[in-house]
Phi, psi and omega in degrees: 000131180272129179258125176267157174300153184298333186272012179233151173269161178293115180104349177266157179285167183293336181276350182271112182284167178292166186306310182255061181219138179291137182295324185265311187267342180079011178297137179215176179296131174242165186239153179202199181236148165256129183248118178266130181237145178223160179117156181273146179296154181299321181294341178263012178093006180264191181254014179095169182281134176247145176286120182254354178183142176231124177227154183283151175215168180241140171254109184261136179286155178276089183261141178234145174273124185226145170272117182228161178273116179237122182055038176083358181233143177292137183213145179272119183225161175266128185226142176285154180294333177296320179293323179293313182294326183277359175087015178288333184270125175252116182270148179284162175295143182283328181234146177262353181246159179074180180268137169252168180299323179294314182294322181295316179296324181291323182284332181283330183265000000 
């Protein structure tokens, strides 16, 4: 049996991340438990909190679909908001005509 790396689908290239995974940081859905507790606290005259139920839950990353420049070409990718805020995502220019703030600053200096 051939084992692929965890971040790839069967048939996808190694640079293509899984559906719910950040392209830059690799953040993905993680799993945990929700623990329900019942009972009165000891200080209130009870016997303390007892675990009355444990059920599985998912921690989903805040992913956004963004058009970003990857390897010199604009591409639609899923990115975590942390990657967007920290400046890892470089967005393409919206217009190819007229002056943008970047072009204007470059021409003045």
